[in-house]
Short mmCIF file of the C-alpha atoms (twelve columns), coordinates in Angstrom:
data_MODEL
# 
_entry.id   MODEL 
# 
loop_
_atom_site.group_PDB 
_atom_site.id 
_atom_site.type_symbol 
_atom_site.label_atom_id 
_atom_site.label_alt_id 
_atom_site.label_comp_id 
_atom_site.label_asym_id 
_atom_site.label_seq_id 
_atom_site.Cartn_x 
_atom_site.Cartn_y 
_atom_site.Cartn_z 
_atom_site.pdbx_PDB_model_num 
ATOM 1   C CA . UNK A 1   -3.677 79.424 103.065 1 
ATOM 2   C CA . UNK A 2   -0.098 80.311 102.770 1 
ATOM 3   C CA . UNK A 3   1.708  82.625 105.557 1 
ATOM 4   C CA . UNK A 4   3.256  85.613 103.901 1 
ATOM 5   C CA . UNK A 5   5.880  85.743 106.331 1 
ATOM 6   C CA . UNK A 6   8.247  82.743 106.552 1 
ATOM 7   C CA . UNK A 7   10.636 82.272 109.679 1 
ATOM 8   C CA . UNK A 8   14.004 82.060 109.319 1 
ATOM 9   C CA . UNK A 9   14.270 78.176 110.542 1 
ATOM 10  C CA . UNK A 10  11.586 77.227 107.822 1 
ATOM 11  C CA . UNK A 11  13.447 79.367 105.060 1 
ATOM 12  C CA . UNK A 12  15.940 77.148 104.077 1 
ATOM 13  C CA . UNK A 13  13.694 74.131 103.790 1 
ATOM 14  C CA . UNK A 14  11.096 76.305 101.471 1 
ATOM 15  C CA . UNK A 15  13.653 76.801 99.223  1 
ATOM 16  C CA . UNK A 16  14.770 73.487 99.111  1 
ATOM 17  C CA . UNK A 17  18.174 73.850 100.426 1 
ATOM 18  C CA . UNK A 18  20.392 74.084 103.547 1 
ATOM 19  C CA . UNK A 19  20.527 76.479 106.115 1 
ATOM 20  C CA . UNK A 20  24.299 77.085 105.311 1 
ATOM 21  C CA . UNK A 21  23.970 77.804 101.773 1 
ATOM 22  C CA . UNK A 22  20.691 79.713 102.349 1 
ATOM 23  C CA . UNK A 23  22.694 81.716 104.879 1 
ATOM 24  C CA . UNK A 24  25.730 82.229 102.376 1 
ATOM 25  C CA . UNK A 25  24.114 82.649 98.974  1 
ATOM 26  C CA . UNK A 26  20.292 84.129 99.378  1 
ATOM 27  C CA . UNK A 27  20.041 85.816 103.083 1 
ATOM 28  C CA . UNK A 28  22.250 88.562 102.172 1 
ATOM 29  C CA . UNK A 29  20.041 89.464 99.181  1 
ATOM 30  C CA . UNK A 30  16.743 89.408 101.341 1 
ATOM 31  C CA . UNK A 31  14.933 91.615 103.442 1 
ATOM 32  C CA . UNK A 32  14.947 90.660 107.342 1 
ATOM 33  C CA . UNK A 33  11.710 91.221 108.915 1 
ATOM 34  C CA . UNK A 34  12.011 91.542 112.675 1 
ATOM 35  C CA . UNK A 35  9.261  89.291 114.422 1 
ATOM 36  C CA . UNK A 36  9.075  90.188 118.257 1 
ATOM 37  C CA . UNK A 37  12.463 90.996 120.270 1 
ATOM 38  C CA . UNK A 38  14.616 88.167 118.477 1 
ATOM 39  C CA . UNK A 39  12.447 86.659 115.390 1 
ATOM 40  C CA . UNK A 40  13.496 87.147 112.157 1 
ATOM 41  C CA . UNK A 41  11.180 86.145 108.876 1 
ATOM 42  C CA . UNK A 42  11.132 86.796 105.358 1 
ATOM 43  C CA . UNK A 43  8.728  87.631 102.889 1 
ATOM 44  C CA . UNK A 44  7.489  84.803 101.163 1 
ATOM 45  C CA . UNK A 45  6.732  86.970 97.697  1 
ATOM 46  C CA . UNK A 46  10.649 88.152 98.201  1 
ATOM 47  C CA . UNK A 47  11.670 84.580 98.110  1 
ATOM 48  C CA . UNK A 48  9.623  83.404 95.169  1 
ATOM 49  C CA . UNK A 49  11.061 86.354 93.321  1 
ATOM 50  C CA . UNK A 50  14.520 85.066 93.986  1 
ATOM 51  C CA . UNK A 51  13.780 81.525 93.120  1 
ATOM 52  C CA . UNK A 52  12.317 83.123 89.778  1 
ATOM 53  C CA . UNK A 53  15.546 84.879 89.256  1 
ATOM 54  C CA . UNK A 54  17.719 81.995 90.092  1 
ATOM 55  C CA . UNK A 55  15.886 79.810 87.494  1 
ATOM 56  C CA . UNK A 56  16.113 82.483 84.993  1 
ATOM 57  C CA . UNK A 57  19.433 82.884 85.204  1 
ATOM 58  C CA . UNK A 58  20.779 79.163 86.077  1 
ATOM 59  C CA . UNK A 59  18.034 76.985 84.702  1 
ATOM 60  C CA . UNK A 60  18.398 74.795 81.815  1 
ATOM 61  C CA . UNK A 61  16.063 73.131 79.292  1 
ATOM 62  C CA . UNK A 62  15.352 69.402 80.298  1 
ATOM 63  C CA . UNK A 63  16.920 68.970 76.628  1 
ATOM 64  C CA . UNK A 64  19.874 70.036 77.451  1 
ATOM 65  C CA . UNK A 65  20.212 67.761 80.978  1 
ATOM 66  C CA . UNK A 66  22.763 65.022 79.972  1 
ATOM 67  C CA . UNK A 67  20.712 62.337 81.440  1 
ATOM 68  C CA . UNK A 68  18.047 63.022 79.601  1 
ATOM 69  C CA . UNK A 69  19.452 60.225 77.211  1 
ATOM 70  C CA . UNK A 70  17.068 58.464 74.971  1 
ATOM 71  C CA . UNK A 71  19.281 56.460 72.975  1 
ATOM 72  C CA . UNK A 72  19.249 53.798 75.427  1 
ATOM 73  C CA . UNK A 73  17.610 50.412 74.401  1 
ATOM 74  C CA . UNK A 74  15.249 48.381 75.967  1 
ATOM 75  C CA . UNK A 75  15.967 45.300 78.184  1 
ATOM 76  C CA . UNK A 76  16.338 42.189 76.135  1 
ATOM 77  C CA . UNK A 77  15.023 39.022 77.796  1 
ATOM 78  C CA . UNK A 78  17.074 35.790 77.692  1 
ATOM 79  C CA . UNK A 79  15.556 32.262 78.048  1 
ATOM 80  C CA . UNK A 80  13.915 30.682 81.221  1 
ATOM 81  C CA . UNK A 81  16.721 28.824 83.417  1 
ATOM 82  C CA . UNK A 82  16.173 25.446 85.381  1 
ATOM 83  C CA . UNK A 83  14.168 27.278 88.113  1 
ATOM 84  C CA . UNK A 84  11.615 28.848 85.521  1 
ATOM 85  C CA . UNK A 85  13.101 32.603 86.254  1 
ATOM 86  C CA . UNK A 86  13.848 34.936 83.079  1 
ATOM 87  C CA . UNK A 87  16.694 36.937 82.996  1 
ATOM 88  C CA . UNK A 88  17.080 39.986 81.292  1 
ATOM 89  C CA . UNK A 89  20.148 41.676 79.852  1 
ATOM 90  C CA . UNK A 90  20.915 45.289 79.267  1 
ATOM 91  C CA . UNK A 91  23.687 46.879 76.827  1 
ATOM 92  C CA . UNK A 92  26.583 48.041 79.439  1 
ATOM 93  C CA . UNK A 93  24.771 51.587 78.972  1 
ATOM 94  C CA . UNK A 94  21.665 50.659 80.270  1 
ATOM 95  C CA . UNK A 95  20.591 49.218 83.788  1 
ATOM 96  C CA . UNK A 96  18.211 51.714 85.032  1 
ATOM 97  C CA . UNK A 97  14.609 52.546 82.960  1 
ATOM 98  C CA . UNK A 98  15.471 54.170 79.983  1 
ATOM 99  C CA . UNK A 99  19.125 54.098 80.614  1 
ATOM 100 C CA . UNK A 100 19.543 57.998 81.221  1 
ATOM 101 C CA . UNK A 101 20.781 58.058 84.578  1 
ATOM 102 C CA . UNK A 102 22.885 54.700 84.190  1 
ATOM 103 C CA . UNK A 103 24.371 56.058 81.041  1 
ATOM 104 C CA . UNK A 104 25.612 59.279 82.887  1 
ATOM 105 C CA . UNK A 105 26.958 57.479 85.811  1 
ATOM 106 C CA . UNK A 106 28.557 55.080 83.465  1 
ATOM 107 C CA . UNK A 107 30.160 57.865 81.277  1 
ATOM 108 C CA . UNK A 108 31.212 60.094 84.169  1 
ATOM 109 C CA . UNK A 109 32.793 56.672 85.942  1 
ATOM 110 C CA . UNK A 110 34.920 56.441 82.452  1 
ATOM 111 C CA . UNK A 111 35.872 59.557 82.357  1 
ATOM 112 C CA . UNK A 112 37.144 60.015 86.174  1 
ATOM 113 C CA . UNK A 113 38.698 56.398 85.296  1 
ATOM 114 C CA . UNK A 114 41.146 57.915 82.471  1 
ATOM 115 C CA . UNK A 115 41.707 61.235 84.136  1 
ATOM 116 C CA . UNK A 116 43.322 58.934 86.841  1 
# 
């Protein structure tokens, strides 16, 4: 059973953010519910509604994300060396899995170098 009220100390973790971001960007938009003399809680349903609205305003389709590059070729495997190991060779755009993240990282590094 999920509690309806979530205490202040637990809300940032529930939302997947740090407490400073929560206090600056989200907390002012929510209703604070007093618990006892000094405790503060927030309604889980109101938190979920904030998340839904945030996703609606800021979310992007997976197809729009630059790290979803499917054009990276797979590794090609070289010949066995003297020790019997097989070396693998990746294109310069690929070094991890399908290469999406590696390609993005390489592109960002090139852009930063050309700016500097």
